[in-house]
mmJSON file of the N, C-alpha and C atoms, coordinates in Angstrom:
{"data_MODEL":{"atom_site":{
"group_PDB":["ATOM","ATOM","ATOM","ATOM","ATOM","ATOM","ATOM","ATOM","ATOM","ATOM","ATOM","ATOM","ATOM","ATOM","ATOM","ATOM","ATOM","ATOM","ATOM","ATOM","ATOM","ATOM","ATOM","ATOM","ATOM","ATOM","ATOM","ATOM","ATOM","ATOM","ATOM","ATOM","ATOM","ATOM","ATOM","ATOM","ATOM","ATOM","ATOM","ATOM","ATOM","ATOM","ATOM","ATOM","ATOM","ATOM","ATOM","ATOM","ATOM","ATOM","ATOM","ATOM","ATOM","ATOM","ATOM","ATOM","ATOM","ATOM","ATOM","ATOM","ATOM","ATOM","ATOM","ATOM","ATOM","ATOM","ATOM","ATOM","ATOM","ATOM","ATOM","ATOM","ATOM","ATOM","ATOM","ATOM","ATOM","ATOM","ATOM","ATOM","ATOM","ATOM","ATOM","ATOM","ATOM","ATOM","ATOM","ATOM","ATOM","ATOM","ATOM","ATOM","ATOM","ATOM","ATOM","ATOM","ATOM","ATOM","ATOM","ATOM","ATOM","ATOM","ATOM","ATOM","ATOM","ATOM","ATOM","ATOM","ATOM","ATOM","ATOM","ATOM","ATOM","ATOM","ATOM","ATOM","ATOM","ATOM","ATOM","ATOM","ATOM","ATOM","ATOM","ATOM","ATOM","ATOM","ATOM","ATOM","ATOM","ATOM","ATOM","ATOM","ATOM","ATOM","ATOM","ATOM","ATOM","ATOM","ATOM","ATOM","ATOM","ATOM","ATOM","ATOM","ATOM","ATOM","ATOM","ATOM","ATOM","ATOM","ATOM","ATOM","ATOM","ATOM","ATOM","ATOM","ATOM","ATOM","ATOM","ATOM","ATOM","ATOM","ATOM","ATOM","ATOM","ATOM","ATOM","ATOM","ATOM","ATOM","ATOM","ATOM","ATOM","ATOM","ATOM","ATOM","ATOM","ATOM","ATOM","ATOM","ATOM","ATOM","ATOM","ATOM","ATOM","ATOM","ATOM","ATOM","ATOM","ATOM","ATOM","ATOM","ATOM","ATOM","ATOM","ATOM","ATOM","ATOM","ATOM","ATOM","ATOM","ATOM","ATOM","ATOM","ATOM","ATOM","ATOM","ATOM","ATOM","ATOM","ATOM","ATOM","ATOM","ATOM","ATOM","ATOM","ATOM","ATOM","ATOM","ATOM","ATOM","ATOM","ATOM","ATOM","ATOM"],
"id":[1,2,3,4,5,6,7,8,9,10,11,12,13,14,15,16,17,18,19,20,21,22,23,24,25,26,27,28,29,30,31,32,33,34,35,36,37,38,39,40,41,42,43,44,45,46,47,48,49,50,51,52,53,54,55,56,57,58,59,60,61,62,63,64,65,66,67,68,69,70,71,72,73,74,75,76,77,78,79,80,81,82,83,84,85,86,87,88,89,90,91,92,93,94,95,96,97,98,99,100,101,102,103,104,105,106,107,108,109,110,111,112,113,114,115,116,117,118,119,120,121,122,123,124,125,126,127,128,129,130,131,132,133,134,135,136,137,138,139,140,141,142,143,144,145,146,147,148,149,150,151,152,153,154,155,156,157,158,159,160,161,162,163,164,165,166,167,168,169,170,171,172,173,174,175,176,177,178,179,180,181,182,183,184,185,186,187,188,189,190,191,192,193,194,195,196,197,198,199,200,201,202,203,204,205,206,207,208,209,210,211,212,213,214,215,216,217,218,219,220,221,222,223,224,225],
"type_symbol":["N","C","C","N","C","C","N","C","C","N","C","C","N","C","C","N","C","C","N","C","C","N","C","C","N","C","C","N","C","C","N","C","C","N","C","C","N","C","C","N","C","C","N","C","C","N","C","C","N","C","C","N","C","C","N","C","C","N","C","C","N","C","C","N","C","C","N","C","C","N","C","C","N","C","C","N","C","C","N","C","C","N","C","C","N","C","C","N","C","C","N","C","C","N","C","C","N","C","C","N","C","C","N","C","C","N","C","C","N","C","C","N","C","C","N","C","C","N","C","C","N","C","C","N","C","C","N","C","C","N","C","C","N","C","C","N","C","C","N","C","C","N","C","C","N","C","C","N","C","C","N","C","C","N","C","C","N","C","C","N","C","C","N","C","C","N","C","C","N","C","C","N","C","C","N","C","C","N","C","C","N","C","C","N","C","C","N","C","C","N","C","C","N","C","C","N","C","C","N","C","C","N","C","C","N","C","C","N","C","C","N","C","C","N","C","C","N","C","C","N","C","C","N","C","C"],
"label_atom_id":["N","CA","C","N","CA","C","N","CA","C","N","CA","C","N","CA","C","N","CA","C","N","CA","C","N","CA","C","N","CA","C","N","CA","C","N","CA","C","N","CA","C","N","CA","C","N","CA","C","N","CA","C","N","CA","C","N","CA","C","N","CA","C","N","CA","C","N","CA","C","N","CA","C","N","CA","C","N","CA","C","N","CA","C","N","CA","C","N","CA","C","N","CA","C","N","CA","C","N","CA","C","N","CA","C","N","CA","C","N","CA","C","N","CA","C","N","CA","C","N","CA","C","N","CA","C","N","CA","C","N","CA","C","N","CA","C","N","CA","C","N","CA","C","N","CA","C","N","CA","C","N","CA","C","N","CA","C","N","CA","C","N","CA","C","N","CA","C","N","CA","C","N","CA","C","N","CA","C","N","CA","C","N","CA","C","N","CA","C","N","CA","C","N","CA","C","N","CA","C","N","CA","C","N","CA","C","N","CA","C","N","CA","C","N","CA","C","N","CA","C","N","CA","C","N","CA","C","N","CA","C","N","CA","C","N","CA","C","N","CA","C","N","CA","C","N","CA","C","N","CA","C","N","CA","C","N","CA","C","N","CA","C"],
"label_alt_id":[null,null,null,null,null,null,null,null,null,null,null,null,null,null,null,null,null,null,null,null,null,null,null,null,null,null,null,null,null,null,null,null,null,null,null,null,null,null,null,null,null,null,null,null,null,null,null,null,null,null,null,null,null,null,null,null,null,null,null,null,null,null,null,null,null,null,null,null,null,null,null,null,null,null,null,null,null,null,null,null,null,null,null,null,null,null,null,null,null,null,null,null,null,null,null,null,null,null,null,null,null,null,null,null,null,null,null,null,null,null,null,null,null,null,null,null,null,null,null,null,null,null,null,null,null,null,null,null,null,null,null,null,null,null,null,null,null,null,null,null,null,null,null,null,null,null,null,null,null,null,null,null,null,null,null,null,null,null,null,null,null,null,null,null,null,null,null,null,null,null,null,null,null,null,null,null,null,null,null,null,null,null,null,null,null,null,null,null,null,null,null,null,null,null,null,null,null,null,null,null,null,null,null,null,null,null,null,null,null,null,null,null,null,null,null,null,null,null,null,null,null,null,null,null,null],
"label_comp_id":["MET","MET","MET","SER","SER","SER","LYS","LYS","LYS","TYR","TYR","TYR","SER","SER","SER","HIS","HIS","HIS","LEU","LEU","LEU","TRP","TRP","TRP","ILE","ILE","ILE","TYR","TYR","TYR","ILE","ILE","ILE","ASP","ASP","ASP","LEU","LEU","LEU","ILE","ILE","ILE","PHE","PHE","PHE","LYS","LYS","LYS","ARG","ARG","ARG","TYR","TYR","TYR","ASN","ASN","ASN","LYS","LYS","LYS","GLU","GLU","GLU","LYS","LYS","LYS","ILE","ILE","ILE","GLU","GLU","GLU","LEU","LEU","LEU","SER","SER","SER","PHE","PHE","PHE","ASN","ASN","ASN","GLN","GLN","GLN","ILE","ILE","ILE","LYS","LYS","LYS","ASP","ASP","ASP","ALA","ALA","ALA","ALA","ALA","ALA","GLY","GLY","GLY","PHE","PHE","PHE","GLU","GLU","GLU","ILE","ILE","ILE","ASP","ASP","ASP","HIS","HIS","HIS","SER","SER","SER","PHE","PHE","PHE","LEU","LEU","LEU","THR","THR","THR","TYR","TYR","TYR","LYS","LYS","LYS","LYS","LYS","LYS","GLU","GLU","GLU","LEU","LEU","LEU","LEU","LEU","LEU","ASP","ASP","ASP","TYR","TYR","TYR","GLY","GLY","GLY","TYR","TYR","TYR","LYS","LYS","LYS","VAL","VAL","VAL","GLU","GLU","GLU","LYS","LYS","LYS","ILE","ILE","ILE","LYS","LYS","LYS","LEU","LEU","LEU","LYS","LYS","LYS","ASP","ASP","ASP","LYS","LYS","LYS","LYS","LYS","LYS","ILE","ILE","ILE","ILE","ILE","ILE","PHE","PHE","PHE","SER","SER","SER","LYS","LYS","LYS","ILE","ILE","ILE","ASN","ASN","ASN","ASN","ASN","ASN","ASP","ASP","ASP","LYS","LYS","LYS"],
"label_asym_id":["A","A","A","A","A","A","A","A","A","A","A","A","A","A","A","A","A","A","A","A","A","A","A","A","A","A","A","A","A","A","A","A","A","A","A","A","A","A","A","A","A","A","A","A","A","A","A","A","A","A","A","A","A","A","A","A","A","A","A","A","A","A","A","A","A","A","A","A","A","A","A","A","A","A","A","A","A","A","A","A","A","A","A","A","A","A","A","A","A","A","A","A","A","A","A","A","A","A","A","A","A","A","A","A","A","A","A","A","A","A","A","A","A","A","A","A","A","A","A","A","A","A","A","A","A","A","A","A","A","A","A","A","A","A","A","A","A","A","A","A","A","A","A","A","A","A","A","A","A","A","A","A","A","A","A","A","A","A","A","A","A","A","A","A","A","A","A","A","A","A","A","A","A","A","A","A","A","A","A","A","A","A","A","A","A","A","A","A","A","A","A","A","A","A","A","A","A","A","A","A","A","A","A","A","A","A","A","A","A","A","A","A","A","A","A","A","A","A","A","A","A","A","A","A","A"],
"label_entity_id":["1","1","1","1","1","1","1","1","1","1","1","1","1","1","1","1","1","1","1","1","1","1","1","1","1","1","1","1","1","1","1","1","1","1","1","1","1","1","1","1","1","1","1","1","1","1","1","1","1","1","1","1","1","1","1","1","1","1","1","1","1","1","1","1","1","1","1","1","1","1","1","1","1","1","1","1","1","1","1","1","1","1","1","1","1","1","1","1","1","1","1","1","1","1","1","1","1","1","1","1","1","1","1","1","1","1","1","1","1","1","1","1","1","1","1","1","1","1","1","1","1","1","1","1","1","1","1","1","1","1","1","1","1","1","1","1","1","1","1","1","1","1","1","1","1","1","1","1","1","1","1","1","1","1","1","1","1","1","1","1","1","1","1","1","1","1","1","1","1","1","1","1","1","1","1","1","1","1","1","1","1","1","1","1","1","1","1","1","1","1","1","1","1","1","1","1","1","1","1","1","1","1","1","1","1","1","1","1","1","1","1","1","1","1","1","1","1","1","1","1","1","1","1","1","1"],
"label_seq_id":[1,1,1,2,2,2,3,3,3,4,4,4,5,5,5,6,6,6,7,7,7,8,8,8,9,9,9,10,10,10,11,11,11,12,12,12,13,13,13,14,14,14,15,15,15,16,16,16,17,17,17,18,18,18,19,19,19,20,20,20,21,21,21,22,22,22,23,23,23,24,24,24,25,25,25,26,26,26,27,27,27,28,28,28,29,29,29,30,30,30,31,31,31,32,32,32,33,33,33,34,34,34,35,35,35,36,36,36,37,37,37,38,38,38,39,39,39,40,40,40,41,41,41,42,42,42,43,43,43,44,44,44,45,45,45,46,46,46,47,47,47,48,48,48,49,49,49,50,50,50,51,51,51,52,52,52,53,53,53,54,54,54,55,55,55,56,56,56,57,57,57,58,58,58,59,59,59,60,60,60,61,61,61,62,62,62,63,63,63,64,64,64,65,65,65,66,66,66,67,67,67,68,68,68,69,69,69,70,70,70,71,71,71,72,72,72,73,73,73,74,74,74,75,75,75],
"pdbx_PDB_ins_code":[null,null,null,null,null,null,null,null,null,null,null,null,null,null,null,null,null,null,null,null,null,null,null,null,null,null,null,null,null,null,null,null,null,null,null,null,null,null,null,null,null,null,null,null,null,null,null,null,null,null,null,null,null,null,null,null,null,null,null,null,null,null,null,null,null,null,null,null,null,null,null,null,null,null,null,null,null,null,null,null,null,null,null,null,null,null,null,null,null,null,null,null,null,null,null,null,null,null,null,null,null,null,null,null,null,null,null,null,null,null,null,null,null,null,null,null,null,null,null,null,null,null,null,null,null,null,null,null,null,null,null,null,null,null,null,null,null,null,null,null,null,null,null,null,null,null,null,null,null,null,null,null,null,null,null,null,null,null,null,null,null,null,null,null,null,null,null,null,null,null,null,null,null,null,null,null,null,null,null,null,null,null,null,null,null,null,null,null,null,null,null,null,null,null,null,null,null,null,null,null,null,null,null,null,null,null,null,null,null,null,null,null,null,null,null,null,null,null,null,null,null,null,null,null,null],
"Cartn_x":[-28.464,-28.906,-29.639,-30.752,-31.585,-30.99,-31.373,-30.973,-31.345,-32.466,-32.968,-32.74,-31.938,-31.724,-31.278,-30.374,-29.9,-31.044,-31.927,-33.079,-34.023,-34.298,-35.21,-34.656,-33.373,-32.738,-32.833,-32.6,-32.711,-34.135,-35.127,-36.524,-36.848,-36.385,-36.588,-35.986,-34.788,-34.142,-34.92,-35.422,-36.195,-37.469,-38.188,-39.404,-39.092,-38.057,-37.712,-37.209,-36.448,-35.902,-36.985,-37.927,-38.928,-40.293,-40.443,-41.671,-42.913,-42.903,-44.017,-44.792,-46.02,-46.847,-46.604,-46.21,-45.941,-44.717,-43.975,-42.888,-42.959,-42.475,-42.435,-40.986,-40.5,-39.131,-39.146,-38.27,-38.14,-37.326,-37.444,-36.642,-35.152,-34.747,-33.331,-32.899,-33.746,-33.431,-33.312,-34.197,-34.166,-32.892,-32.515,-31.272,-30.071,-30.037,-28.928,-28.864,-30.025,-30.062,-29.757,-30.293,-30.13,-28.792,-28.275,-27.022,-27.237,-28.493,-28.829,-30.25,-30.587,-31.936,-32.909,-34.102,-35.096,-35.561,-35.982,-36.479,-37.742,-38.209,-39.436,-39.326,-38.114,-37.963,-38.409,-38.464,-38.926,-40.317,-41.142,-42.505,-42.517,-41.536,-41.416,-40.802,-39.76,-39.021,-39.738,-40.676,-41.307,-41.986,-42.376,-43.016,-42.062,-40.754,-39.771,-39.883,-40.359,-40.481,-41.471,-42.394,-43.366,-42.669,-41.528,-40.767,-40.222,-40.127,-39.643,-40.793,-42.039,-43.197,-43.73,-43.365,-43.779,-44.277,-44.944,-45.409,-45.293,-45.294,-45.363,-46.831,-47.165,-48.563,-48.939,-48.055,-48.372,-47.094,-47.092,-45.985,-46.494,-45.871,-46.287,-45.29,-45.567,-44.638,-44.454,-45.529,-45.449,-44.533,-44.664,-43.859,-42.526,-42.348,-41.142,-40.909,-41.963,-41.908,-42.654,-42.296,-42.989,-43.363,-44.586,-45.055,-44.994,-44.334,-44.211,-45.0,-45.595,-46.341,-46.097,-46.342,-46.25,-47.425,-47.196,-48.272,-48.976,-50.274,-51.051,-51.245,-50.605,-50.697,-51.678,-52.59,-53.534,-54.79,-54.807,-56.011,-56.158],
"Cartn_y":[-16.011,-16.133,-17.471,-17.428,-18.601,-19.533,-20.765,-21.78,-21.332,-20.646,-20.253,-18.784,-18.078,-16.641,-16.323,-17.115,-16.852,-16.97,-17.928,-18.086,-16.907,-16.451,-15.324,-14.065,-13.842,-12.681,-12.79,-13.991,-14.243,-13.956,-14.438,-14.209,-12.726,-12.015,-10.571,-9.86,-10.25,-9.637,-9.896,-11.097,-11.441,-10.59,-10.511,-9.697,-8.24,-7.707,-6.298,-6.061,-6.986,-6.82,-6.869,-7.795,-8.012,-7.41,-6.85,-6.169,-7.01,-8.235,-9.158,-9.357,-9.838,-10.174,-11.613,-12.471,-13.88,-14.321,-15.263,-15.91,-17.403,-18.171,-19.622,-20.072,-20.794,-21.29,-22.814,-23.419,-24.872,-25.264,-26.513,-27.003,-26.825,-26.969,-26.787,-25.331,-24.393,-22.971,-22.656,-23.248,-23.04,-23.637,-24.81,-25.445,-24.549,-23.987,-23.101,-21.861,-21.289,-20.07,-20.354,-21.453,-21.764,-22.438,-23.166,-23.891,-25.331,-25.761,-27.133,-27.427,-28.719,-29.104,-28.834,-28.379,-28.149,-29.489,-29.449,-30.647,-30.27,-31.16,-30.894,-29.676,-29.316,-28.141,-26.865,-26.895,-25.741,-25.313,-26.287,-25.985,-25.165,-25.37,-24.591,-23.22,-23.2,-21.958,-20.994,-21.478,-20.612,-19.391,-19.47,-18.309,-17.126,-17.38,-16.289,-15.367,-15.904,-15.126,-13.976,-14.118,-13.049,-11.756,-11.867,-10.682,-9.904,-10.547,-9.9,-9.356,-9.672,-9.198,-10.18,-11.442,-12.471,-13.694,-14.576,-15.831,-16.966,-18.166,-19.35,-19.54,-19.412,-19.535,-20.982,-21.705,-23.086,-23.88,-25.098,-26.017,-27.095,-27.183,-28.147,-29.311,-30.302,-31.423,-32.183,-32.4,-33.148,-32.449,-31.138,-30.353,-29.909,-30.13,-29.716,-28.212,-27.453,-25.998,-25.403,-24.185,-23.453,-22.078,-21.675,-20.349,-19.45,-18.321,-17.32,-16.087,-15.382,-14.175,-13.069,-11.838,-10.678,-10.7,-10.225,-10.07,-8.758,-8.804,-7.606,-6.847,-5.703,-4.883,-3.742,-3.826,-2.742,-2.847,-3.711,-3.909,-2.817],
"Cartn_z":[20.847,19.465,19.301,18.619,18.399,17.344,17.435,16.448,15.026,14.893,13.569,13.223,13.985,13.751,12.33,11.792,10.418,9.416,9.631,8.75,8.871,10.092,10.266,9.599,9.722,9.085,7.565,7.044,5.598,5.115,5.838,5.459,5.493,6.509,6.599,5.386,4.997,3.824,2.542,2.384,1.174,1.111,2.228,2.237,1.924,2.499,2.265,0.848,0.322,-1.029,-2.091,-1.96,-3.002,-2.673,-1.471,-1.068,-1.365,-0.89,-1.115,0.183,0.049,1.2,1.649,0.691,0.971,0.183,0.774,0.044,0.322,-0.629,-0.476,-0.625,0.371,0.338,0.396,-0.386,-0.343,0.884,1.28,2.405,2.113,0.84,0.484,0.646,0.271,0.459,1.947,2.738,4.179,4.765,4.287,4.752,4.437,3.234,2.848,3.742,4.064,4.878,6.345,6.861,8.287,8.572,7.592,7.784,8.22,8.266,8.646,8.162,8.093,7.704,8.848,8.491,9.536,10.09,11.353,12.014,12.791,13.636,14.39,15.311,15.699,16.564,15.853,14.528,13.759,14.223,14.566,15.005,16.289,17.141,18.371,18.096,17.296,17.045,16.106,15.305,14.302,14.915,16.193,16.838,16.96,16.934,16.989,15.782,14.684,13.456,13.616,14.552,14.822,15.225,15.907,16.321,15.124,13.98,12.76,11.912,12.306,11.564,10.542,10.675,9.727,10.471,9.741,10.331,9.314,9.834,8.983,8.657,7.387,6.99,6.721,6.032,5.685,5.477,5.991,5.768,4.82,3.656,2.632,2.634,3.454,3.594,2.29,1.565,0.3,-0.701,-0.795,-1.744,-1.151,0.158,0.874,0.734,1.051,0.97,2.159,2.502,3.559,3.023,3.293,2.901,4.135,3.977,5.03,4.582,5.521,5.162,6.176,5.699,6.59,7.54,8.752,9.715,9.421,9.342,9.073,10.381,10.485,11.723,11.577,10.591,10.339,11.198,12.198,13.01,14.038],
"occupancy":[1.0,1.0,1.0,1.0,1.0,1.0,1.0,1.0,1.0,1.0,1.0,1.0,1.0,1.0,1.0,1.0,1.0,1.0,1.0,1.0,1.0,1.0,1.0,1.0,1.0,1.0,1.0,1.0,1.0,1.0,1.0,1.0,1.0,1.0,1.0,1.0,1.0,1.0,1.0,1.0,1.0,1.0,1.0,1.0,1.0,1.0,1.0,1.0,1.0,1.0,1.0,1.0,1.0,1.0,1.0,1.0,1.0,1.0,1.0,1.0,1.0,1.0,1.0,1.0,1.0,1.0,1.0,1.0,1.0,1.0,1.0,1.0,1.0,1.0,1.0,1.0,1.0,1.0,1.0,1.0,1.0,1.0,1.0,1.0,1.0,1.0,1.0,1.0,1.0,1.0,1.0,1.0,1.0,1.0,1.0,1.0,1.0,1.0,1.0,1.0,1.0,1.0,1.0,1.0,1.0,1.0,1.0,1.0,1.0,1.0,1.0,1.0,1.0,1.0,1.0,1.0,1.0,1.0,1.0,1.0,1.0,1.0,1.0,1.0,1.0,1.0,1.0,1.0,1.0,1.0,1.0,1.0,1.0,1.0,1.0,1.0,1.0,1.0,1.0,1.0,1.0,1.0,1.0,1.0,1.0,1.0,1.0,1.0,1.0,1.0,1.0,1.0,1.0,1.0,1.0,1.0,1.0,1.0,1.0,1.0,1.0,1.0,1.0,1.0,1.0,1.0,1.0,1.0,1.0,1.0,1.0,1.0,1.0,1.0,1.0,1.0,1.0,1.0,1.0,1.0,1.0,1.0,1.0,1.0,1.0,1.0,1.0,1.0,1.0,1.0,1.0,1.0,1.0,1.0,1.0,1.0,1.0,1.0,1.0,1.0,1.0,1.0,1.0,1.0,1.0,1.0,1.0,1.0,1.0,1.0,1.0,1.0,1.0,1.0,1.0,1.0,1.0,1.0,1.0,1.0,1.0,1.0,1.0,1.0,1.0],
"B_iso_or_equiv":[0.0,0.0,0.0,0.0,0.0,0.0,0.0,0.0,0.0,0.0,0.0,0.0,0.0,0.0,0.0,0.0,0.0,0.0,0.0,0.0,0.0,0.0,0.0,0.0,0.0,0.0,0.0,0.0,0.0,0.0,0.0,0.0,0.0,0.0,0.0,0.0,0.0,0.0,0.0,0.0,0.0,0.0,0.0,0.0,0.0,0.0,0.0,0.0,0.0,0.0,0.0,0.0,0.0,0.0,0.0,0.0,0.0,0.0,0.0,0.0,0.0,0.0,0.0,0.0,0.0,0.0,0.0,0.0,0.0,0.0,0.0,0.0,0.0,0.0,0.0,0.0,0.0,0.0,0.0,0.0,0.0,0.0,0.0,0.0,0.0,0.0,0.0,0.0,0.0,0.0,0.0,0.0,0.0,0.0,0.0,0.0,0.0,0.0,0.0,0.0,0.0,0.0,0.0,0.0,0.0,0.0,0.0,0.0,0.0,0.0,0.0,0.0,0.0,0.0,0.0,0.0,0.0,0.0,0.0,0.0,0.0,0.0,0.0,0.0,0.0,0.0,0.0,0.0,0.0,0.0,0.0,0.0,0.0,0.0,0.0,0.0,0.0,0.0,0.0,0.0,0.0,0.0,0.0,0.0,0.0,0.0,0.0,0.0,0.0,0.0,0.0,0.0,0.0,0.0,0.0,0.0,0.0,0.0,0.0,0.0,0.0,0.0,0.0,0.0,0.0,0.0,0.0,0.0,0.0,0.0,0.0,0.0,0.0,0.0,0.0,0.0,0.0,0.0,0.0,0.0,0.0,0.0,0.0,0.0,0.0,0.0,0.0,0.0,0.0,0.0,0.0,0.0,0.0,0.0,0.0,0.0,0.0,0.0,0.0,0.0,0.0,0.0,0.0,0.0,0.0,0.0,0.0,0.0,0.0,0.0,0.0,0.0,0.0,0.0,0.0,0.0,0.0,0.0,0.0,0.0,0.0,0.0,0.0,0.0,0.0],
"pdbx_formal_charge":[null,null,null,null,null,null,null,null,null,null,null,null,null,null,null,null,null,null,null,null,null,null,null,null,null,null,null,null,null,null,null,null,null,null,null,null,null,null,null,null,null,null,null,null,null,null,null,null,null,null,null,null,null,null,null,null,null,null,null,null,null,null,null,null,null,null,null,null,null,null,null,null,null,null,null,null,null,null,null,null,null,null,null,null,null,null,null,null,null,null,null,null,null,null,null,null,null,null,null,null,null,null,null,null,null,null,null,null,null,null,null,null,null,null,null,null,null,null,null,null,null,null,null,null,null,null,null,null,null,null,null,null,null,null,null,null,null,null,null,null,null,null,null,null,null,null,null,null,null,null,null,null,null,null,null,null,null,null,null,null,null,null,null,null,null,null,null,null,null,null,null,null,null,null,null,null,null,null,null,null,null,null,null,null,null,null,null,null,null,null,null,null,null,null,null,null,null,null,null,null,null,null,null,null,null,null,null,null,null,null,null,null,null,null,null,null,null,null,null,null,null,null,null,null,null],
"auth_seq_id":[1,1,1,2,2,2,3,3,3,4,4,4,5,5,5,6,6,6,7,7,7,8,8,8,9,9,9,10,10,10,11,11,11,12,12,12,13,13,13,14,14,14,15,15,15,16,16,16,17,17,17,18,18,18,19,19,19,20,20,20,21,21,21,22,22,22,23,23,23,24,24,24,25,25,25,26,26,26,27,27,27,28,28,28,29,29,29,30,30,30,31,31,31,32,32,32,33,33,33,34,34,34,35,35,35,36,36,36,37,37,37,38,38,38,39,39,39,40,40,40,41,41,41,42,42,42,43,43,43,44,44,44,45,45,45,46,46,46,47,47,47,48,48,48,49,49,49,50,50,50,51,51,51,52,52,52,53,53,53,54,54,54,55,55,55,56,56,56,57,57,57,58,58,58,59,59,59,60,60,60,61,61,61,62,62,62,63,63,63,64,64,64,65,65,65,66,66,66,67,67,67,68,68,68,69,69,69,70,70,70,71,71,71,72,72,72,73,73,73,74,74,74,75,75,75],
"auth_comp_id":["MET","MET","MET","SER","SER","SER","LYS","LYS","LYS","TYR","TYR","TYR","SER","SER","SER","HIS","HIS","HIS","LEU","LEU","LEU","TRP","TRP","TRP","ILE","ILE","ILE","TYR","TYR","TYR","ILE","ILE","ILE","ASP","ASP","ASP","LEU","LEU","LEU","ILE","ILE","ILE","PHE","PHE","PHE","LYS","LYS","LYS","ARG","ARG","ARG","TYR","TYR","TYR","ASN","ASN","ASN","LYS","LYS","LYS","GLU","GLU","GLU","LYS","LYS","LYS","ILE","ILE","ILE","GLU","GLU","GLU","LEU","LEU","LEU","SER","SER","SER","PHE","PHE","PHE","ASN","ASN","ASN","GLN","GLN","GLN","ILE","ILE","ILE","LYS","LYS","LYS","ASP","ASP","ASP","ALA","ALA","ALA","ALA","ALA","ALA","GLY","GLY","GLY","PHE","PHE","PHE","GLU","GLU","GLU","ILE","ILE","ILE","ASP","ASP","ASP","HIS","HIS","HIS","SER","SER","SER","PHE","PHE","PHE","LEU","LEU","LEU","THR","THR","THR","TYR","TYR","TYR","LYS","LYS","LYS","LYS","LYS","LYS","GLU","GLU","GLU","LEU","LEU","LEU","LEU","LEU","LEU","ASP","ASP","ASP","TYR","TYR","TYR","GLY","GLY","GLY","TYR","TYR","TYR","LYS","LYS","LYS","VAL","VAL","VAL","GLU","GLU","GLU","LYS","LYS","LYS","ILE","ILE","ILE","LYS","LYS","LYS","LEU","LEU","LEU","LYS","LYS","LYS","ASP","ASP","ASP","LYS","LYS","LYS","LYS","LYS","LYS","ILE","ILE","ILE","ILE","ILE","ILE","PHE","PHE","PHE","SER","SER","SER","LYS","LYS","LYS","ILE","ILE","ILE","ASN","ASN","ASN","ASN","ASN","ASN","ASP","ASP","ASP","LYS","LYS","LYS"],
"auth_asym_id":["A","A","A","A","A","A","A","A","A","A","A","A","A","A","A","A","A","A","A","A","A","A","A","A","A","A","A","A","A","A","A","A","A","A","A","A","A","A","A","A","A","A","A","A","A","A","A","A","A","A","A","A","A","A","A","A","A","A","A","A","A","A","A","A","A","A","A","A","A","A","A","A","A","A","A","A","A","A","A","A","A","A","A","A","A","A","A","A","A","A","A","A","A","A","A","A","A","A","A","A","A","A","A","A","A","A","A","A","A","A","A","A","A","A","A","A","A","A","A","A","A","A","A","A","A","A","A","A","A","A","A","A","A","A","A","A","A","A","A","A","A","A","A","A","A","A","A","A","A","A","A","A","A","A","A","A","A","A","A","A","A","A","A","A","A","A","A","A","A","A","A","A","A","A","A","A","A","A","A","A","A","A","A","A","A","A","A","A","A","A","A","A","A","A","A","A","A","A","A","A","A","A","A","A","A","A","A","A","A","A","A","A","A","A","A","A","A","A","A","A","A","A","A","A","A"],
"auth_atom_id":["N","CA","C","N","CA","C","N","CA","C","N","CA","C","N","CA","C","N","CA","C","N","CA","C","N","CA","C","N","CA","C","N","CA","C","N","CA","C","N","CA","C","N","CA","C","N","CA","C","N","CA","C","N","CA","C","N","CA","C","N","CA","C","N","CA","C","N","CA","C","N","CA","C","N","CA","C","N","CA","C","N","CA","C","N","CA","C","N","CA","C","N","CA","C","N","CA","C","N","CA","C","N","CA","C","N","CA","C","N","CA","C","N","CA","C","N","CA","C","N","CA","C","N","CA","C","N","CA","C","N","CA","C","N","CA","C","N","CA","C","N","CA","C","N","CA","C","N","CA","C","N","CA","C","N","CA","C","N","CA","C","N","CA","C","N","CA","C","N","CA","C","N","CA","C","N","CA","C","N","CA","C","N","CA","C","N","CA","C","N","CA","C","N","CA","C","N","CA","C","N","CA","C","N","CA","C","N","CA","C","N","CA","C","N","CA","C","N","CA","C","N","CA","C","N","CA","C","N","CA","C","N","CA","C","N","CA","C","N","CA","C","N","CA","C","N","CA","C","N","CA","C","N","CA","C","N","CA","C","N","CA","C"],
"pdbx_PDB_model_num":[1,1,1,1,1,1,1,1,1,1,1,1,1,1,1,1,1,1,1,1,1,1,1,1,1,1,1,1,1,1,1,1,1,1,1,1,1,1,1,1,1,1,1,1,1,1,1,1,1,1,1,1,1,1,1,1,1,1,1,1,1,1,1,1,1,1,1,1,1,1,1,1,1,1,1,1,1,1,1,1,1,1,1,1,1,1,1,1,1,1,1,1,1,1,1,1,1,1,1,1,1,1,1,1,1,1,1,1,1,1,1,1,1,1,1,1,1,1,1,1,1,1,1,1,1,1,1,1,1,1,1,1,1,1,1,1,1,1,1,1,1,1,1,1,1,1,1,1,1,1,1,1,1,1,1,1,1,1,1,1,1,1,1,1,1,1,1,1,1,1,1,1,1,1,1,1,1,1,1,1,1,1,1,1,1,1,1,1,1,1,1,1,1,1,1,1,1,1,1,1,1,1,1,1,1,1,1,1,1,1,1,1,1,1,1,1,1,1,1,1,1,1,1,1,1]
}}}
C-alpha cells in the first residue's frame, strides 16, 4: 500500500459522489484524508493517481490548495 493510498481513495470517492470533472482540495483537507501533511514526496507519488483515472492539474502553493481533474480517456 502506498503512502498516499488513503488520499487517492478519498479523491476517487469525491469524484464519484459529486460527478465533477475537477475538484479543489485544501492542504488541510488533504492532511485529514491522508493522515499526515503533504511534503515534497507528493510530487513523486502523485503519478499513482493516474491509476485511479485522475491527475494533479495544479498545485497552488500560495493558496495551499491542489486542483485534481479527471483524465480524459476519449482520445
